[in-house]
N, C-alpha and C positions, 0 to 999 in steps of 0.2 A: 484513786489509782492514777490519775494523770495530775501533772503539776498545775497549780492554780494560775490563772492569768496574772501578770505582773500588777494589773491595776487592782486586784483584790487582795494584795498583800499588804503588810504594814508600811507606813511611811518611811521608816528608817531603811528597810530593805528595798523600797523603790529608788531611794536616793543612792544606796550602794549599787544598785543595778545600773543607774544612769550614769553614774561615775566610772564604773568598771567597763561599761559597754564601749566608750570611745578609747579607752586604753587597749581592750582587745582588738579593736579595729585597727588602730595604729600599728600593733604588733604584727598583725596578719599582713598589712600592707607595707611594713618596713622592708622587706626584701625587694618587693616590686619597685619601691620608692628608691632604694639603693641602686638598683639596675638602670632606672630612669636617670639618676643623678650621674652615675657613672658614664653614661652614654654621651653627655654634654661636656665631659672633662677632656682636656688636651692630653696627648701622650706624655708630655713631659711632667705632668703631676704624678704619673705612675712611676716614672723612672727616678723621681726625686722622693718618692715614698709618701706623697700627699694623697692618700687614699680617701680619707673621710673629711679633708679640710675643704674650704670653699675653693671652687675651680679658680685657678689662676686666670683663665681666659675661657670665654664661651666658645666651644668647638663643636657644637651641635650639627651644624650644616657641614662642617668639614668631615665629621665621623660618619654621619648618614650618607654623604656624598661618596666616601670611599667604599661604604658597604654596598651601595647601589652601582656605581660605575667603576670601581677599580678592584672588584672581586666577583667571585662566581656566584654571588648571593641571587641574582635573578634566575640563574640556572637552577639553583637549588629550590627556590620558591616554585618554579615551573615543575621540577620533580615531585615537590610535595603534592601539588594540585593533581599532577597525572597518576600519583599513587593514591591520594585520599578520595578523590571524587569517584573512580571506579569502585573502590572498596564500599564506599557508602551506598552506591547504587546496588551492588551485588549483595551486600548484606540485607539491605531493605527488601529487596526482591525475593531472595531465597527465604528470609525470616517470615515474610508475609505469607508465602506459600505453605511453608511448613506449620506455621502458626495457625493457619486456616485448617490444615489436615488434622492437626492434634487437637485443636479446639472445638471442631465441629463433629468430626467423624468419631464413632465409638467402634473400636475394634480391638481385637486381642493384641497385647503388647503396646498399646497406645502409651500407657504410662511408663513402661520401660524405655521406649524411644524417646520420650520427653525427658527421662532421667538421664539418658545419654547426652542429650544435648546440655542439659544443665551441669552435669558432672564435668564436662570439659573446662567450665569455668573455675573449678576448684583445683585444677593442676597447676602448681607454680610454674610459670612460663620459663624461668630460669633453667629448669631441667631439661627443657626441650632444646636448649641452645645448640647442642652438638648433633643430635639427630636431625633436627631441621636444617642445619647448616650443611650435613653431608647429604641430605636428600636434595638440597637446591643444587648442590655441586653435581650429583648423579644425574639429575634431570636437566642440567644445563641452564638453570635459572639463577645461579649465584651472580650477585652483582648486576641484576636486572630490576628494573621496575615491576615487571611482571611477576617475578618471585615474590616481591614484597606485597603486591596486591593480592595474590592467591593465598598467601599465608594470613594476611590480615582478614580476608574474607572467612577463611576457615576458622580463624580463631574468635572472631566477633560474632559469627552467626549464632553460635550457641546462646549468647547473652540476648541477642536480638529475638531469637525464637522464644526465649522465656518471656520476654516483654510482650511479643505480639500475641502468642497464645493466650496469656492471661487477659490480655485486652480483648480479644475476640470472644473468650468465654463470657465476659461481662456484657456482651451485647445481647439484645433481645433475640432468643432462639426463634420466637414466633416469626420473625422476618424471614429467616431461612425456610421455615415450614410453609409460609404463604407463598414463597417463590416456587417451592417444589410442588405445592398443590396446583399452581398455575402451569405446570409443566416446564419451567425454566430449567436449562442444563446447569450442571454444576459449575462449570467454568464460568458461565454467564452470572450465576449467583456470586461467585467470587468476584468478578470484575465490575458488575454493576450494583450490587447490593452490599458487599462487605467492604470493598476497597474505599467507596466514598466515606464510610463510617470510620475507616481506619486512619484517616488523613492525619489527625492529631498525633496518634501513636507512631505513625510513620515519620513525622516530622520530629518528634521527641527522639526517636531511635537514630534519625539521621544526624541530629546535633550531637548526640552522645558519641556515636561512632566516629564523626568528622573530628571531635576533640580528641578522641583517644588516639586515633591514627596519625592526626597531624602532630600531636605532641609525642608521639613514640620517639624515643631516643635508643633503646635497647636493641630491637631488632634492625633498626636503621644501621647501626654499627656492625652488627653481627652478619648481616646478609648483603651489605653493600660496601663500596669502597669507591671513592673518587667522585668528581662532579657530575659524571654522565649518568649515574643513577641515585646518588645519595640525596635524601630529602633535606630540608632546611635545618632540622634539628641536629643532624650529624654534621651537616656543612659549616655550621657556627664554629666548630673546632678548628676549621682550617685557617682562622685568624691567628691561631697560635703559631709562634716561630719556634725555632729549634730550642732556643735558650731562654725565651721569655714570652709571656702571654699578653696579647694586645687586649686589655681588659675593656678599653674604651669602645673598640670595634665589636668585640663580642657582646657588650651590653647593647650597643645599638642594633646589632643583628638579632638579638633576643627580643627586643621591642618590636622589630619588624615581623618577627616570626610569630609573635604572639597576637598580632592585629587580626589575622584572618579567623581564628576561632571566636575572637571576641565579637567581630562583626558578624559572623555566622549566628551566634547566640542572639544578638540583639535583632537581626532580621527575622529570626524564627522564634522569638521569645514568646509570642502570643500562642502559637501552635505547641511550643515546647511545654509550656505550663498547663495548657489544656490537656496534653496527652499524658502528663504526669498526674494529673488530678482528676480526670474523667473516671467515674466510676468509684472514686474513693468515698463519696457521699451518696447514699441512695435514700 
């Protein structure tokens, strides 16, 4: 039913696998390497058409200096932090409570409510562009960081609820029953029994939501405009002039924008992997 481990296959297939794996890795890394390569090239290389040739000079310090000190990139980065961090907190808090309610309590309509949370993930977000934009305009939230935070919390909570509910249902129910026998209130069971056990799942959900929201470009363009509220993904396009694109600055800005999610993953890697794999093997 499952594919055999590569160690148990024939020697020719092992050699084929070992030769194709580096090729696949290079192809996957090629766009990232191209962006990093563009970020150290001088502007003259792009005006003369030297896109893929060796840089005529090393301009990495100049390009990154312009990104940080001669543009609104610090403001865009701050906007991304002010949008992403509250979204992560809101999603984790709400999904923890809804996951606890749907995973522990048995009541009529439990499955249908859970289905509503899950069904929202299957709606193509592009078709929501016009109604969501009109709603933010009517509520006075257009071109504000609060509008983006509220939308992302509403849109990501469904996925996080699915994640948390399934994790909580895998916990030993005897712990809940033992606490109830001792007369512990339900909110104390949630806070002192369930939450400590949910830390790996909360960390995994936080990393996933952080990556989704930080890298979002579509809603950043639809719901915001200008440096006062746009996150870094949309702010990178400000390096484009009217008649030409500053590829070297856009590439440098892209590298800078990609660093926080990477740092977040490596800082939370242990908890992230534990949250994804806990309960997979019994």
